[in-house]
N, C-alpha and C positions, 0 to 999 in steps of 0.2 A: 651501522644502520644507513640504508641508503638515503640519500637526499630525498626520493619520492616518498619514502614513508615519514618524515620527520614534518611535523605542523611548522608553518611559518610563522615567526614571531620577530615582526618588525618592529619600529620604534613607535608607531601609531598604536600597534596591540598594546604595549606597554604603559600607554597612557591611562590617566584614572578614567575610570568609567564613564563619567559625565563627559566627557572631553571626546571620547573614543565616539561613544554615541551621536555625540553632535557632528563629528566628523563622517559618520555614516549617513547619517541624515542629509548631511550637504552634498555628499556623495550622489544618492539617491535624487535628489531635488535637482541636481545637474550644475551645481557652480563649480567654478573653475577652480585647479588646483591651487592657482595664486590667490584666490580668495581663503582657500583652507588654509593654505600657508600664513597668511595675514591674519587669520581667525588666532590661530594656534600661537604666533607672536604675541598676540594679543594677551593671551593667556599663560604667557612665560614658557612657550615650548618651541624650540627652534628647529624646524625641520626645512628640508630642500623639497623643492617640488618633485624632484626625481622620487624621494622617498613617499611622496604622497602618492604619486603616480603608480610605483609598485605596489602600494598598498591598494588602491582602486583596481588595479587589475584584479588581485584574488579576490578582492572584498565583492566587485559586480560581477566578477563569474561564478562566486559562491552564491550572491542573488539571483542569478540568472539559473541556477541549479534548483535554489528553493523554489522558485517560482515555476519551473517546469515540474517539480515534484508534486507542489500544490494543486497545478491544473491536472496533472495524471490522478490525482488522488479525488478532485473534483469530478472528472469523468467518470471514475470507478463509482462515485456514490451516485452519480448521476443515472447510470447503468443499473446501479441495483435499484433505486428508485423506481425507472422505468419496467424492470424486471424483478420482481420481489424474490424469485426462485433462485436467484443468480447470487452468490455468497461470495462478499467482500474479500474474503480470504482466497476463494479460487479465482477471482479476477487479479488479484496481486499475484498469484503464483504464475497465472497465464502471462502476466506482463513482465514478470521477472524471467520467465522462460524464453519470451520471446527476445529479451535483452541480452540473454545469452546468447541466443542464435545467432542475433544480428551481429555480437562481438566477434564469434567464430566464424561466421561468413565474411566477414572484413579482413580477417589474416590472410596472409598470404603464404605460400608453401614453407617459405624458411623459419615464420615465427612460430610454426609448430615445432620446430627442432629446439627453441628456446624453452618448452613447456614440458615438463615429464609427464610421461605418460601416466604415472602413479597419481599425480597431482590432478590431471585431467579425468581420468576415472573416477579419484576420490570426490572431485565437485560434481560429475553427473550422477553420482551415488547418491550424494547427499539430496540433490535436486530430485533423484528418483524417490527417494525415502520421504521427503516432505510432501511430494504428490501424493504417494500411497498412504501417509499417515493422515493426510487432509481427507480422502476418501474414505479412510476406516472409520474416522471420527463421524464424518457424514452419516454414513450407515449405521453406527452404532446410536447416533442422536434420532435416526429415524425410526429405528428400531424400538427405542425408548418412547418416542412419539405414538408409535403405532400402538405398542402395549397400553399406554395410559389412554389413548383414544378408545380402545377396544373394552378395557375395564369401565369407562365412562359411558360407554355406548350401552354395556350390557347391564349397568346400574340404571341408567335411564329406561331401558326396555322393562327389567323387572319393575320398577316403579310405576310404570305405565300400565303393565299388565294388572298390577294388584289394584289401581286406584280405578282404572277405566279399560276393562277388558275388550269393549267393542272397538275402540279406539286402537287400542293393539294390534288386533285380528287386522284391523283395515291398514295398518301401518306396514305390518308383515306383508301383505299381499301386495301393496305398494313397492315394497322394496323388491319382492320378489319378481316382479314384473320388470322393474327396472333394471335388475341383473340378466336377465332373459334376453330384455331388448340390447343391454350393453354386449353380451355373447354375441348375439347376432348380427351385430355392427362389426 
């Protein structure tokens, strides 16, 4: 297994959960490594400032990635609130696709030699399948909604026709007129 695939597990990662959480909070609040080392010493843990620094680098990088992910998700929610017809899953797929295209654009010619054509095609195919599946699901849901709407509409029309024939005739005339206007426009 390569080093990039292993999860880092330093001395702070092995601390009891309450101490580790306190160290995390101290890092977030901007306390110095010296203060963190002193706190850990008071709690029976001897670590160097270098160990705290290595942990802080990983922790703060992960915290930054989490902030970015949360901001991206917040933007997606804002857009879906502003445009209710925009599906969050579609927005996420678009964002993922954009990230893939950005990553590909940053590769230089030599880096493509390191990626096998099979892997690249497999990943592109997986992305295309995800988009196609999403579209098919959307169509199926719309079809089900349309069928339910038509059934409810038919039931409503039949009920009105039986209980108030005059209102039914007026409604049908208005619907016919609006359809004609829509066709002309």
